[in-house]
C-alpha positions as CSV (number, residue, x, y, z in Angstrom):
1,X,16.1,-15.1,19.0
2,X,18.7,-15.3,16.3
3,X,19.8,-12.3,14.3
4,X,20.0,-13.5,10.7
5,X,22.2,-10.6,9.5
6,X,24.4,-7.9,10.9
7,X,24.6,-4.1,10.5
8,X,27.8,-4.7,8.4
9,X,25.8,-7.0,6.1
10,X,23.2,-4.2,5.5
11,X,26.0,-1.6,5.1
12,X,27.6,-3.8,2.4
13,X,24.4,-4.1,0.5
14,X,23.4,-0.5,0.6
15,X,26.5,1.7,1.3
16,X,27.7,3.6,4.3
17,X,26.3,7.0,3.2
18,X,22.9,5.5,2.5
19,X,22.8,3.7,5.8
20,X,23.7,6.9,7.6
21,X,20.9,8.7,5.8
22,X,18.4,6.0,6.7
23,X,19.3,5.7,10.4
24,X,20.6,9.1,11.5
25,X,17.8,11.3,12.9
26,X,19.9,14.2,14.2
27,X,22.2,14.8,11.2
28,X,24.9,12.6,12.7
29,X,27.7,11.5,10.4
30,X,27.7,7.9,11.5
31,X,25.3,5.0,11.4
32,X,22.8,5.0,14.3
33,X,23.4,1.4,15.4
34,X,20.3,1.4,17.6
35,X,18.0,2.2,14.7
36,X,19.8,-0.4,12.5
37,X,19.6,-3.0,15.2
38,X,15.8,-2.4,15.5
39,X,15.5,-3.1,11.7
40,X,17.4,-6.3,12.2
41,X,15.2,-7.3,15.2
42,X,12.1,-6.7,12.9
43,X,13.5,-8.9,10.2
44,X,14.6,-11.6,12.5
45,X,11.2,-11.7,14.3
46,X,9.4,-11.8,11.0
47,X,11.6,-14.7,9.7
48,X,11.0,-16.6,13.0
49,X,7.3,-16.1,12.6
50,X,7.3,-17.8,9.2
51,X,9.7,-20.6,10.3
52,X,7.9,-21.4,13.5
53,X,6.1,-24.8,13.2
54,X,8.4,-25.9,10.4
55,X,11.7,-25.6,12.1
56,X,12.8,-25.8,15.8
57,X,13.7,-22.3,16.9
58,X,16.1,-20.9,17.6
59,X,18.0,-22.3,14.7
60,X,21.5,-23.5,15.6
61,X,22.8,-23.5,12.0
62,X,23.6,-20.7,9.7
63,X,21.5,-20.5,6.5
64,X,22.7,-18.2,3.8
65,X,19.3,-17.8,2.4
66,X,17.9,-16.4,5.7
67,X,20.8,-13.9,5.8
68,X,19.9,-12.6,2.4
69,X,16.2,-12.4,3.3
70,X,17.0,-10.6,6.6
71,X,19.1,-8.0,4.8
72,X,16.3,-7.3,2.3
73,X,13.7,-7.1,5.1
74,X,15.9,-4.9,7.2
75,X,16.7,-2.5,4.4
76,X,13.0,-2.2,3.6
77,X,12.3,-1.5,7.3
78,X,14.9,1.3,7.3
79,X,13.5,2.8,4.1
80,X,10.0,2.9,5.6
81,X,11.4,5.3,8.3
82,X,12.4,7.9,5.7
83,X,10.8,7.2,2.3
84,X,7.4,5.7,3.0
85,X,5.8,7.6,0.2
86,X,8.8,7.5,-2.2
87,X,9.9,3.8,-1.7
88,X,12.4,2.8,-4.4
89,X,10.9,0.1,-6.6
90,X,13.8,-2.2,-6.2
91,X,13.6,-2.1,-2.4
92,X,9.8,-2.8,-2.5
93,X,10.3,-5.7,-5.0
94,X,13.1,-7.2,-2.8
95,X,10.7,-7.0,0.2
96,X,7.9,-8.7,-1.7
97,X,10.2,-11.4,-3.0
98,X,11.6,-12.0,0.6
99,X,8.0,-12.4,1.9
100,X,7.1,-14.8,-1.0
101,X,10.3,-16.8,-0.3
102,X,9.4,-17.0,3.4
103,X,5.9,-18.3,2.5
104,X,7.5,-20.9,0.3
105,X,9.8,-22.0,3.1
106,X,6.8,-22.1,5.5
107,X,4.9,-24.3,3.0
108,X,7.9,-26.6,2.4
109,X,8.3,-25.6,-1.2
110,X,11.8,-24.4,-0.4
111,X,13.9,-26.2,2.2
112,X,16.8,-24.5,4.0
113,X,20.3,-25.6,3.2
114,X,23.1,-24.6,5.5
115,X,26.7,-23.7,4.5
116,X,27.8,-27.1,5.8
117,X,25.3,-29.2,3.9
118,X,26.8,-31.1,1.0
119,X,24.9,-31.8,-2.1
120,X,24.4,-35.4,-0.9
121,X,22.8,-34.4,2.4
122,X,20.5,-32.0,0.6
123,X,19.2,-34.6,-1.8
124,X,16.2,-36.8,-1.5
125,X,15.8,-38.6,1.8
126,X,12.9,-41.1,1.7
127,X,12.6,-41.0,5.5
128,X,11.4,-37.4,5.3
129,X,8.4,-38.0,3.1
130,X,5.2,-39.7,4.2
131,X,2.5,-41.3,2.0
132,X,-0.7,-43.2,2.5
133,X,0.3,-45.7,-0.2
134,X,2.0,-49.0,0.3
135,X,3.7,-51.5,-2.1
136,X,0.5,-53.1,-3.1
137,X,-0.9,-49.8,-4.4
138,X,1.9,-49.5,-6.9
139,X,1.3,-52.9,-8.5
140,X,-0.9,-52.9,-11.7
141,X,-2.4,-56.0,-13.2
142,X,-2.6,-56.5,-16.9
143,X,-6.3,-55.9,-16.8
144,X,-5.8,-52.6,-14.9
145,X,-3.2,-51.5,-17.5
146,X,-5.6,-52.2,-20.4
147,X,-8.0,-49.7,-18.9
148,X,-5.7,-46.9,-20.0
């Protein structure tokens, strides 16, 4: 399994004091890395669940979108430890948006683009799309066109 983000990514997004508050159970003055890593494991497992069947896992390429989704999912998981009944709206919205994005990736509405993909390689590739139509189906006679 691939971790799609790091503890440092989460810390950058939230702040060190907030991450300490979300992870520390015994009043420690530092981030509990075990708790933070559990949240990352949750997000990575969830992402893999949505990607399974569409992509070969584990992914061998880094995708910035998955990193962003993993950060949002991990932060949500950490907040549920402390503030289940008082979840900040922005955290809950980020979680819902991350799940919606994962569903779109799963359906093929959104395709993953790696940091190394150029605009040309991310553009349309006819070999990737299948249809049940052939060249004859695209030809319209004069009589057919007059029907419209």
